[in-house]
C-alpha positions as CSV (number, residue, x, y, z in Angstrom):
1,M,0.5,-70.6,-76.2
2,K,2.6,-68.4,-73.7
3,N,5.2,-66.2,-74.5
4,R,8.8,-67.5,-74.4
5,L,9.9,-64.3,-73.2
6,F,8.2,-65.7,-69.9
7,L,9.2,-68.8,-69.9
8,P,11.9,-70.2,-67.0
9,I,15.3,-71.7,-67.9
10,T,17.5,-73.6,-65.4
11,I,21.5,-72.7,-65.5
12,K,23.9,-74.6,-63.1
13,G,20.8,-75.9,-60.7
14,K,19.3,-72.2,-61.0
15,T,15.9,-71.5,-62.3
16,I,15.5,-68.0,-63.7
17,R,11.8,-67.1,-64.0
18,N,11.8,-65.7,-67.0
19,R,14.3,-65.0,-69.8
20,A,14.2,-60.7,-69.3
21,V,17.7,-59.5,-67.5
22,M,19.1,-56.7,-66.2
23,P,22.6,-55.7,-67.0
24,P,25.2,-54.5,-64.8
25,M,25.3,-50.6,-65.1
26,V,27.1,-48.9,-62.4
27,R,25.4,-46.2,-60.0
28,F,28.2,-43.6,-60.0
29,G,28.2,-41.8,-57.2
30,T,26.2,-44.3,-54.3
31,A,29.7,-45.8,-53.4
32,G,32.6,-44.2,-51.7
33,N,35.9,-44.8,-52.0
34,D,35.6,-47.6,-49.9
35,G,33.6,-49.9,-52.6
36,F,31.5,-50.7,-49.6
37,V,27.5,-51.2,-50.7
38,T,25.0,-48.3,-49.6
39,E,21.4,-48.5,-49.1
40,K,20.6,-46.8,-52.0
41,H,22.2,-49.9,-54.0
42,V,20.2,-52.3,-51.9
43,E,16.6,-50.3,-52.7
44,H,18.0,-49.9,-56.2
45,Y,18.4,-53.8,-57.2
46,R,15.3,-54.6,-54.7
47,E,13.1,-52.3,-56.7
48,R,14.0,-54.4,-60.3
49,A,13.5,-58.3,-58.4
50,K,10.2,-57.2,-57.3
51,G,9.7,-55.4,-60.6
52,G,9.5,-59.4,-61.8
53,T,13.0,-59.7,-63.5
54,G,14.4,-62.9,-64.1
55,L,18.3,-62.7,-63.7
56,I,19.8,-59.5,-62.2
57,I,23.6,-59.2,-62.9
58,V,24.9,-56.6,-60.0
59,E,27.5,-53.8,-61.5
60,A,30.5,-54.4,-62.6
61,T,32.6,-54.8,-58.6
62,C,36.5,-54.3,-58.6
63,V,38.9,-57.1,-58.0
64,Q,41.4,-54.7,-57.2
65,K,41.3,-51.6,-55.4
66,E,44.0,-50.0,-58.2
67,G,42.0,-51.4,-61.2
68,R,38.6,-49.3,-60.5
69,L,37.0,-47.2,-63.1
70,S,36.0,-44.6,-61.0
71,D,36.9,-43.7,-57.4
72,D,33.0,-44.5,-56.2
73,Q,32.8,-48.3,-57.7
74,L,31.8,-51.2,-55.7
75,G,34.5,-53.5,-54.3
76,I,35.1,-56.8,-53.8
77,W,38.6,-56.9,-53.1
78,S,38.2,-57.1,-49.3
79,D,36.3,-59.9,-47.4
80,E,35.1,-56.7,-45.4
81,H,32.5,-56.2,-48.7
82,I,30.6,-59.3,-48.7
83,P,28.5,-58.6,-45.7
84,G,26.8,-55.7,-47.9
85,L,26.7,-57.4,-51.1
86,S,24.9,-60.1,-49.0
87,K,22.4,-57.6,-48.5
88,I,22.2,-57.1,-51.9
89,V,21.7,-61.1,-52.9
90,Q,19.1,-61.2,-49.8
91,A,17.0,-58.0,-51.8
92,C,17.0,-60.1,-55.0
93,Q,16.4,-63.6,-54.0
94,E,13.8,-62.6,-51.4
95,H,11.5,-61.6,-54.6
96,G,12.5,-64.5,-56.7
97,A,14.9,-63.1,-59.0
98,V,18.7,-64.9,-59.6
99,V,21.5,-62.7,-59.0
100,M,24.7,-62.7,-60.1
101,L,28.0,-60.6,-59.0
102,Q,29.9,-58.9,-62.9
103,I,33.4,-59.1,-61.6
104,H,35.8,-56.6,-63.3
105,H,39.3,-54.6,-63.6
106,G,39.7,-51.2,-65.8
107,G,42.9,-52.0,-66.3
108,L,44.1,-49.3,-68.6
109,K,41.2,-47.2,-68.1
110,S,41.2,-46.9,-64.9
111,P,41.4,-43.3,-64.3
112,S,44.5,-41.2,-62.3
113,S,41.9,-40.6,-59.8
114,V,42.7,-44.6,-59.0
115,I,46.0,-44.9,-59.8
116,D,48.8,-43.3,-61.3
117,L,50.1,-45.4,-63.8
118,P,47.3,-47.7,-65.3
119,V,48.2,-51.2,-66.0
120,G,47.5,-54.0,-69.3
121,P,48.5,-56.0,-71.2
122,S,51.1,-53.9,-73.4
123,K,51.5,-50.0,-72.5
124,D,49.0,-47.7,-73.9
125,E,50.8,-45.5,-76.4
126,K,48.7,-42.7,-76.1
127,V,48.7,-42.4,-72.5
128,P,50.6,-42.8,-69.8
129,S,50.5,-46.2,-68.8
130,R,52.9,-49.4,-68.4
131,E,52.8,-53.1,-69.0
132,L,52.2,-55.7,-66.7
133,T,54.5,-57.9,-65.0
134,V,54.0,-62.2,-65.6
135,E,54.3,-61.6,-61.4
136,E,51.6,-59.0,-61.5
137,I,49.1,-61.0,-63.9
138,E,49.8,-64.2,-61.2
139,Q,48.0,-61.6,-59.2
140,I,45.3,-60.6,-60.8
141,K,44.0,-64.2,-61.5
142,Q,44.4,-64.6,-57.9
143,D,42.2,-61.7,-57.2
144,F,39.5,-62.6,-59.8
145,L,39.1,-65.9,-57.9
146,Q,39.4,-64.2,-54.6
147,A,36.1,-62.4,-55.6
148,A,34.6,-65.5,-57.0
149,L,34.9,-67.0,-53.9
150,R,33.7,-64.0,-52.0
151,A,30.5,-63.6,-53.9
152,K,29.7,-67.2,-53.5
153,E,30.0,-66.4,-49.4
154,A,27.8,-63.3,-49.9
155,G,25.4,-65.7,-51.4
156,F,25.0,-64.5,-55.4
157,D,23.7,-67.1,-57.7
158,G,27.1,-66.8,-59.8
159,I,29.5,-64.3,-61.5
160,E,29.8,-63.1,-64.6
161,L,33.7,-61.9,-65.6
162,H,33.7,-58.8,-67.3
163,G,35.3,-59.6,-70.8
164,A,33.9,-56.3,-73.0
165,H,34.2,-52.8,-73.1
166,G,37.7,-52.3,-73.3
167,Y,38.8,-53.4,-70.0
168,L,41.5,-55.5,-68.5
169,L,39.9,-59.1,-69.9
170,N,39.0,-57.6,-72.8
171,Q,42.1,-55.8,-73.4
172,F,44.4,-58.9,-72.8
173,V,41.8,-60.8,-75.6
174,S,42.5,-57.9,-78.4
175,P,45.2,-57.5,-80.1
176,I,45.0,-54.0,-80.8
177,T,45.5,-53.5,-77.0
178,N,48.2,-56.8,-76.4
179,R,51.7,-56.5,-78.3
180,R,53.1,-58.7,-75.7
181,T,55.5,-61.6,-77.0
182,D,55.1,-64.3,-73.9
183,E,52.8,-67.1,-73.3
184,Y,49.9,-63.7,-72.4
185,G,50.1,-62.2,-75.9
186,G,50.8,-63.6,-80.0
187,D,48.0,-65.8,-80.8
188,L,44.3,-66.2,-79.5
189,K,44.7,-68.9,-77.4
190,N,47.9,-66.9,-75.9
191,R,45.6,-63.9,-75.5
192,M,42.7,-65.4,-73.9
193,K,45.1,-67.1,-71.5
194,L,44.4,-64.9,-68.7
195,S,40.7,-65.4,-69.3
196,L,40.9,-69.1,-69.5
197,D,43.4,-69.6,-66.2
198,I,40.5,-67.6,-64.1
199,I,37.6,-69.6,-65.4
200,E,39.5,-72.8,-64.9
201,T,40.7,-71.3,-61.2
202,I,37.2,-70.4,-60.0
203,K,35.7,-74.0,-61.4
204,Q,38.7,-76.1,-59.6
205,E,38.1,-73.8,-56.4
206,L,34.1,-74.3,-56.5
207,G,34.1,-78.3,-57.5
208,N,30.6,-78.9,-58.5
209,A,29.0,-76.5,-56.5
210,K,25.3,-75.1,-58.4
211,F,27.3,-71.3,-59.5
212,I,27.1,-70.0,-62.5
213,I,29.7,-68.7,-64.0
214,G,29.3,-66.2,-67.3
215,Y,31.1,-64.0,-69.3
216,R,30.3,-60.8,-71.1
217,M,32.7,-60.5,-74.3
218,G,32.7,-58.6,-77.4
219,G,31.3,-59.8,-80.5
220,N,34.1,-57.9,-82.7
221,E,37.5,-59.3,-81.5
222,P,38.2,-57.0,-84.2
223,T,35.7,-59.4,-86.4
224,L,32.4,-60.8,-85.4
225,K,34.8,-64.2,-86.9
226,D,37.0,-64.0,-83.9
227,G,34.1,-63.1,-81.5
228,I,32.9,-66.6,-82.3
229,K,35.8,-68.1,-82.3
230,I,36.3,-66.8,-78.7
231,A,32.3,-68.1,-77.8
232,K,33.9,-71.3,-78.6
233,L,36.4,-71.5,-76.1
234,L,34.8,-70.0,-73.7
235,E,32.4,-72.7,-73.8
236,D,34.8,-75.0,-74.1
237,A,36.5,-74.1,-70.8
238,G,33.9,-73.9,-68.8
239,V,31.9,-71.1,-69.2
240,D,27.6,-71.6,-68.4
241,L,26.3,-68.3,-69.7
242,L,27.6,-65.9,-72.5
243,H,26.6,-62.1,-72.2
244,V,28.0,-61.2,-75.4
245,S,27.9,-56.9,-76.2
246,A,30.8,-54.9,-77.6
247,G,34.5,-55.3,-77.7
248,I,37.4,-53.1,-78.9
249,Q,37.2,-52.3,-82.6
250,S,39.8,-51.6,-84.7
251,P,40.2,-48.1,-86.5
252,E,40.9,-50.3,-89.8
253,L,38.2,-52.6,-90.4
254,P,34.7,-51.8,-90.1
255,L,32.1,-52.8,-87.7
256,P,30.0,-56.3,-88.2
257,E,27.2,-55.5,-90.5
258,P,23.7,-56.9,-89.5
259,P,21.5,-58.1,-92.9
260,K,19.3,-55.1,-94.2
261,S,16.0,-57.6,-93.0
262,F,17.9,-58.1,-89.7
263,P,16.0,-55.6,-86.7
264,F,18.5,-54.8,-84.6
265,N,22.1,-53.2,-84.4
266,W,24.9,-54.6,-84.9
267,I,25.8,-55.8,-81.0
268,V,22.4,-58.2,-80.7
269,Y,23.7,-59.4,-84.6
270,C,26.7,-60.4,-83.1
271,G,24.7,-62.0,-80.2
272,T,22.4,-64.1,-82.7
273,E,25.3,-65.3,-84.6
274,I,27.5,-66.0,-81.8
275,K,24.0,-68.4,-80.2
276,K,24.1,-70.3,-83.5
277,N,27.8,-71.3,-82.8
278,V,27.6,-71.9,-79.3
279,S,24.9,-74.8,-77.4
280,I,25.5,-72.8,-74.0
281,P,23.0,-70.0,-73.3
282,V,23.5,-66.6,-74.7
283,I,22.2,-63.2,-73.8
284,V,22.0,-60.2,-76.0
285,V,22.0,-56.6,-75.3
286,N,22.2,-53.0,-76.7
287,G,19.1,-51.0,-77.6
288,I,16.4,-53.2,-77.2
289,R,13.5,-51.3,-74.7
290,T,10.3,-52.7,-76.0
291,S,8.7,-55.8,-74.5
292,S,8.0,-56.4,-78.1
293,Q,11.3,-56.2,-79.6
294,A,12.3,-58.2,-76.8
295,A,9.5,-60.9,-77.5
296,L,10.9,-61.3,-81.1
297,V,14.2,-62.3,-80.1
298,I,12.9,-65.2,-77.7
299,E,10.1,-66.3,-79.5
300,N,12.3,-66.7,-83.0
301,R,15.3,-68.3,-80.7
302,L,18.1,-65.5,-81.8
303,A,18.9,-65.8,-77.7
304,D,17.9,-67.3,-74.6
305,F,17.9,-63.9,-72.6
306,V,17.3,-60.3,-73.4
307,A,18.9,-57.4,-71.3
308,I,17.0,-54.6,-71.3
309,G,19.0,-51.8,-69.8
310,R,18.2,-48.2,-69.6
311,G,14.3,-49.8,-69.4
312,H,15.1,-51.5,-66.6
313,L,16.3,-47.9,-65.1
314,V,13.5,-46.3,-65.9
315,D,10.6,-48.7,-65.0
316,P,12.0,-51.1,-62.3
317,F,8.7,-53.0,-63.3
318,W,9.4,-53.3,-66.8
319,T,9.0,-56.8,-67.1
320,Y,5.8,-56.9,-64.7
321,K,4.4,-54.6,-67.3
322,A,5.9,-56.5,-70.0
323,M,4.2,-59.8,-68.8
324,N,0.5,-58.4,-68.2
325,K,0.4,-55.8,-71.4
326,M,1.4,-52.5,-70.1
327,E,3.2,-50.1,-71.1
328,A,6.5,-49.5,-69.0
329,K,7.6,-45.5,-68.8
330,P,9.7,-45.1,-71.9
331,C,13.2,-44.3,-72.3
332,L,13.7,-40.4,-73.3
333,E,17.0,-41.1,-75.2
334,C,18.6,-37.9,-73.1
335,K,21.1,-35.8,-75.1
336,P,24.0,-35.6,-75.1
337,H,24.5,-38.5,-72.9
338,C,22.2,-40.4,-70.8
339,R,21.6,-39.0,-66.9
340,W,21.3,-42.1,-65.3
341,F,25.2,-42.4,-66.0
342,T,25.8,-38.9,-64.2
343,D,22.8,-39.5,-61.2
344,G,20.2,-42.0,-61.5
345,D,17.9,-39.7,-59.4
346,L,18.1,-37.2,-61.8
347,C,16.0,-39.6,-65.1
348,P,13.8,-37.8,-66.2
349,G,11.9,-41.1,-67.8
350,R,11.6,-41.8,-63.9
351,S,9.2,-39.3,-63.2
352,I,6.8,-39.9,-66.2
């Protein structure tokens, strides 16, 4: 019987050839201040598609120049970005991968090299920043919509809204960073309003197009119980695919704790618990390195997809090797930080 890790699955009319996902990981130092795709980007994604990856989610690509997480982040705030992004799409699709684009705004996490005073749902008490006006929030909704339309025009099979890792959408959802008292603050439904409005406008504009709407969320917002509520709201809003990662953790609450028998970390655990409470496909991520670990998740129906981040960075042919029972190049767990995020060309595992 075939390993379920390598069985296809169809979402929104797009057949994904297996359950291996390359999650969005920024290639720092590759784009310039203009946010344009370079040939290095194209080759990076081409190699992973050639390597058999089923679903590739292209790195966080910013909807506003002032909302970048660095001054060398990919952009989609202008129609001028479409031709370059379409080259990534072509490189992935010609080798059989379904490809989505993660669209993003850094919010309070945007650095001083990008914006003098970062913005968020509320002012950050620890760093100079300011609260967004309602008019500015409406503009951000339009920027996300236009980014999705540009992604569709570039040929992407879908988009993933970045609602995790403490960036803008996550900042609105979290009661830790959102202290507003208007329609965008207060209870969970209000804090979710920005994300839900963006999803609604994208669905209205694209109609019944075969275009996947994904959402990367935190499983701890700030608790797993909250994460499950958020997942259900996103499913009700019409999201096609959930990608469960980490959110903004409260300093006063413990991290979700998996049972001692659970073989993965708390982030994967959150994803598997959310999977039990929704009917749409779920991607789990974080710390999954080997094909046997990935197969364990899928064979036991703990999730629908497994995202293998560093495995794909080190070895573009991770999926091909897993299918053919070959050993992929290992991530060397460089300390104190992964060298990829300084310069991908410095990753020592790639030369093994």
